[in-house]
C-alpha positions in Angstrom: -9.5 -31.5 11.5 -9.1 -27.7 11.2 -12.3 -27.2 9.2 -14.3 -29.5 11.4 -13.5 -27.5 14.6 -16.0 -24.6 14.7 -13.8 -22.5 17.0 -10.7 -22.8 14.9 -12.7 -22.2 11.7 -14.2 -19.0 13.1 -11.2 -17.5 14.9 -8.5 -18.8 12.5 -10.3 -18.2 9.2 -13.5 -16.2 9.4 -12.7 -13.6 12.0 -10.3 -11.4 9.9 -12.6 -11.7 6.8 -15.8 -10.8 8.7 -14.1 -7.9 10.5 -12.7 -6.6 7.3 -16.2 -6.5 5.7 -17.6 -4.8 8.8 -14.8 -2.3 9.5 -13.3 -1.6 6.1 -16.5 -1.3 3.9 -17.7 2.0 5.5 -14.2 3.5 4.7 -14.4 3.1 0.9 -14.8 6.9 0.3 -12.1 8.0 2.6 -8.3 8.1 2.3 -5.3 7.5 4.7 -1.9 8.7 3.5 -3.2 9.1 -0.1 -4.6 5.6 -0.4 -8.1 4.2 -0.1 -8.8 3.8 3.6 -10.8 0.6 3.0 -7.9 -1.0 1.2 -5.5 0.3 3.9 -7.5 -1.4 6.5 -7.9 -4.6 4.5 -4.2 -5.0 4.2 -4.0 -4.6 8.0 -6.4 -7.5 8.4 -4.0 -9.7 6.5 -1.6 -9.0 9.3 -4.4 -9.8 11.8 -4.8 -13.2 10.1 -1.3 -14.1 11.2 -2.4 -13.5 14.8 -5.5 -15.6 14.5 -3.4 -18.4 13.0 -1.2 -18.0 16.1 -4.3 -18.5 18.4 -5.2 -21.7 16.6 -1.7 -23.0 16.4 -1.2 -22.5 20.1 -4.3 -24.5 20.9 -3.3 -27.2 18.4 0.2 -27.7 19.7 -1.0 -27.8 23.3 -3.8 -30.3 22.4 -1.4 -32.6 20.6 1.2 -32.4 23.3 -1.4 -33.3 25.9 -2.7 -36.1 23.7 0.9 -37.4 23.4 0.7 -37.2 19.7 3.8 -35.1 19.5 5.7 -37.4 21.8 4.8 -40.5 19.6 5.9 -38.6 16.5 9.2 -37.8 18.3 9.7 -41.5 18.9 9.8 -42.2 15.2 12.4 -41.3 12.6 10.7 -38.0 11.9 13.1 -35.2 12.9 11.9 -32.6 15.5 12.0 -29.8 12.9 9.6 -31.7 10.7 7.2 -32.3 13.6 6.9 -28.5 14.1 6.9 -27.8 10.4 3.9 -30.1 10.1 2.0 -28.1 12.8 2.8 -24.9 10.9 1.8 -26.2 7.4 -2.0 -26.2 7.9 -1.9 -22.7 9.4 0.2 -21.5 6.4 -2.3 -22.8 3.9 -5.2 -21.1 5.8 -3.2 -17.8 5.9 -2.6 -17.9 2.2 -6.3 -18.4 1.5 -7.2 -15.5 3.8 -4.6 -13.3 2.1 -6.0 -14.1 -1.3 -9.6 -13.4 -0.1 -8.7 -10.1 1.6 -6.7 -9.0 -1.4 -9.5 -9.9 -3.8 -11.9 -7.9 -1.7 -9.6 -4.9 -1.7 -9.0 -5.0 -5.4 -12.4 -6.1 -6.6 -14.7 -4.2 -4.2 -12.7 -1.3 -2.9 -10.9 -0.6 -6.1 -7.4 -0.9 -4.7 -4.6 -1.4 -7.3 -2.6 -4.6 -7.4 0.4 -4.9 -5.1 3.3 -2.6 -6.0 5.9 -5.1 -4.9 4.6 -8.7 -4.9 8.0 -10.1 -3.8 8.2 -7.9 -0.7 4.6 -8.7 0.1 5.3 -12.5 -0.1 8.5 -12.1 2.0 6.6 -10.1 4.6 3.8 -12.7 4.8 6.4 -15.4 5.2 8.3 -13.6 7.9 5.2 -12.6 9.8 3.7 -16.1 9.7 7.0 -17.8 10.9 7.3 -15.2 13.7 3.8 -15.9 15.1 4.3 -19.6 14.5 7.4 -19.5 16.7 5.6 -17.4 19.3 2.8 -20.0 19.4 5.2 -22.8 20.0 7.0 -20.7 22.7 3.8 -19.9 24.6 2.8 -23.5 24.4 5.7 -24.1 26.8 3.9 -22.2 29.6 0.3 -23.2 28.7 -0.8 -25.9 31.2 -3.7 -27.3 29.2 -5.8 -26.9 26.0 -8.5 -25.4 28.1 -6.3 -22.5 29.2 -4.8 -21.9 25.7 -7.5 -19.3 24.8 -6.7 -17.4 28.0 -3.0 -17.3 27.1 -3.7 -16.4 23.5 -6.5 -13.8 23.8 -4.3 -11.0 25.3 -1.9 -11.3 22.4 -4.8 -11.2 19.9 -6.4 -8.1 21.6 -3.1 -6.2 21.9 -2.1 -6.9 18.3 -5.7 -6.2 17.1 -6.0 -2.7 18.7 -2.4 -1.7 19.1 -0.5 -2.6 16.0 -2.1 -0.4 13.4 -4.6 -2.9 12.0 -7.7 -0.8 12.3 -6.2 2.7 12.4 -2.8 4.4 12.0 -0.4 4.1 15.0 -0.1 7.9 15.0 -3.8 8.1 16.1 -2.9 6.4 19.4 -1.9 8.5 22.5 1.7 9.7 22.2 2.8 7.6 25.2 1.6 4.4 23.5 3.3 4.8 20.2 6.8 3.8 21.1 5.8 0.6 22.9 3.4 -0.3 20.1 6.2 -0.1 17.5 8.0 -2.7 19.5 5.3 -5.3 19.0 6.0 -8.0 16.5 2.9 -7.3 14.4 3.3 -3.6 13.9 6.3 -3.7 11.6 4.8 -6.6 9.7 1.6 -4.6 9.0 3.6 -1.6 8.0 5.7 -3.6 5.6 2.6 -5.2 4.1 1.2 -1.7 3.3 4.6 -0.5 1.9 4.7 -3.6 -0.3 1.1 -3.2 -1.4 0.8 0.5 -2.0 4.4 1.5 -2.6 4.3 4.4 -0.2 6.3 5.3 2.9 4.0 4.3 5.7 4.7 4.7 9.4 3.8 8.4 10.0 0.3 8.5 8.3 -2.7 10.0 10.1 -6.4 10.1 9.3 -6.2 13.8 8.2 -2.6 13.9 7.0 -1.2 14.6 3.6 -0.6 11.9 1.0 2.5 9.9 1.6 5.3 9.9 -1.0 5.6 7.1 -3.5 8.6 4.8 -3.2 10.7 3.1 -5.8 11.0 -0.6 -5.4 14.5 -0.3 -3.8 13.3 2.4 -1.4 10.3 0.2 -0.4 12.7 -2.5 0.7 14.8 0.0 2.5 11.7 1.2 4.4 10.4 -2.3 5.2 13.6 -4.3 6.1 14.4 -2.7 9.5 10.9 -3.5 10.7 11.1 -7.0 9.4 14.4 -7.5 11.2 12.6 -6.5 14.5 10.0 -9.1 13.8 12.7 -11.7 13.0 14.3 -10.9 16.4 11.0 -11.7 18.1 10.8 -15.0 16.1 14.4 -15.9 16.9 13.8 -15.3 20.7 10.7 -17.4 20.6 12.5 -20.2 18.8 15.2 -20.3 21.4 12.6 -20.4 24.2 10.9 -23.3 22.5 14.1 -25.2 22.1 14.9 -24.6 25.8 11.6 -25.1 27.5 9.2 -27.1 25.3 8.0 -30.3 27.0 6.7 -33.3 25.1 4.4 -34.5 27.8 1.4 -32.8 29.5 2.2 -30.2 32.0 1.3 -31.0 35.6 -0.2 -28.0 37.5 
């Protein structure tokens, strides 16, 4: 069903890959913080893929709620947690494929080295995906119909795309925007992805700044964990809102 829907295929799968080829390719001969700028941007697009998965997941949950699919499942012996896990599973597979493609482009085309800390990279992918999955389910609570789902999701996509360091360092934003942006759920995830991939202390890099210091594996975890805890807090809040307000029948009005 996912692959047969053109909108979900484009937004949920092709958009991060196409944007990466368009935006990152011209940066192959530049550096940010001592690393290849094209690879730096490509890793950011792995974070963006989590947000595009969120967009599709929100539409899917609302559509299946309105079609009473979720309600019928709830009337069986399948536990509620398994119902939501089933909705997340397809998006998780798609995200994994995207991460492999974007990583292969970075290594094979842009000449980026293999991830410095694969375990931290996998943990960050998992945390980021679960956070945005929880946010999709929470926003489904206030989305009246599948037709309005893109209207609800698009502001989240745009804010995360342009304000979470996907395209460019957060330090390149106006000073008054930096603190609010660092409170977004995607920014610490993108930063942790880059720490895991390049093994450097990201967070204060600029286009013209000096190379960032290398980190040991332990220091990399020390740098990434506080941001991941912020993302987890977003996910926990979203999960609580879902438990409190999710409705199994179509919303009226």
